[in-house]
C-alpha angles and dihedrals in degrees: 000000000000122000117252108243093225097047124102117234113251132210119244117240114239117253091244090059092050091054091049089049092054096240101120097076136156093359091298119150127215113207127198089038121262107266128222102238112185113177092007124120137197125204115217127179112229143174117244134231120038092351092059092044095055095038090055093048098044103034117009100045097050092043093051091048093051098043107027088233123140117229114209118197122222111201126204134081135305095256090052092048093049091048089052090050092053098042093045099034094129092052105016120208090200120051096190124024119203105207137181120232100269093048092042091054088059093043096057091056094059120100123226095001104094133029122252109243111209118169090260087066099035107027094178089062085084088065092058123099099260094241090065091055108030093046087068093047085245090290091112138014128232114241104184142349133207144170118271106201139120135310127197142175106255092205095052103036115066125192096032115248118256105179140045086240089069088078086073095055110123092224088072095051111141093011102075123110121203129174125253119223091264096060102048127256103066094103091046089050091055092051094046092048089050092050091049088057103043099275134110142192086293094048111041099157094095087055094053091048093050093048092048086055091050095046098090090054096052115104093200143348096221117221097201136021095253095062097076094055100080093039093053091041093054094042092241085124120039105177135030148160107245148130121286094231090056095050100044095058088056090050090050091056090057101264107140097240133128136195120232133196100208118229090253088057139264113263119243112242121197134190116208136192120233122186118214108243094220097040111147086217096047097139090051091047090053091050092049093049092047090050094046093060095045119110103260099050089042092054094044093049097042096047091044100050096024098238125129122267121231095211109096093218097051114104131209117220138186117351094357090059089055097045104040117071121207112267091243089063092060132084112274115214115202098242096174088060091047096045098087090045097052098095090050091046091054091049093050092046094052095041103039108020116026098017 
């Protein structure tokens, strides 16, 4: 990797200091060496709520303690973050973008926006399950995965749902929650609706038709993953399409909700890390990304939030081991086939479904 002309050279931290800082974990290596970064900051886009809480605890806090760097969080949505990366590619506002699968599939096709991430740059990428590296053509690394399925109020929905098609039952009219394109899950919903009606990733029209039919019965197309919480808590909404790690925290607070992997399968959702090619803190961004996918932060995050790790050596324990299925047990959507259709899918969603 070439040195940025405007970047100040930094001193490598001795191996002894890294061990004391807790960053040589699980046999992972960190090359180039973690840098001591007093008075330097790194801007990272991040989801709020429980995701932010556990990401801070597992990744940001130990990295800041070890390096002296300051991590600044940029809130918003994946489409907003990607737009910023493109518009400001010469002087990026965001050093590391955290993107969901649909947005990531667009991001990896863009030239001169994000850094390529070969193992020479991100050594810990070799510890990832290959699907969370090769899917992104090695231009990003997967950070976590999790089931995207259904949630329902156990006191209001009887019998319990078993299929994605239950979202269309008339008894739930006016009490259904579906994601908008900004919150993650809308593209998956189009594919699933298509599959339920004889379509596929290559034939989405049956999905659009089914969702247009469902539209009048939807209480809200939520724009972020905090919006469903009060509606499910109050019982205003009784059934939804959502992530497991968003539903289980509600259940753990006493709200009578449950997560369901429908018989057709729960889709696998993945969040990936993309480094801005022209980041003025590129070395630090590389160090952070390499650290984030190492075993210890992966285990701490995954067991805390109850999502799946992407590092092959990270282990789930306790309740997380019971709640998080292996990624190969989840529905695989053919994202490379969908990638060229994504702009059109977003347009159709906004115009015909959520609009």
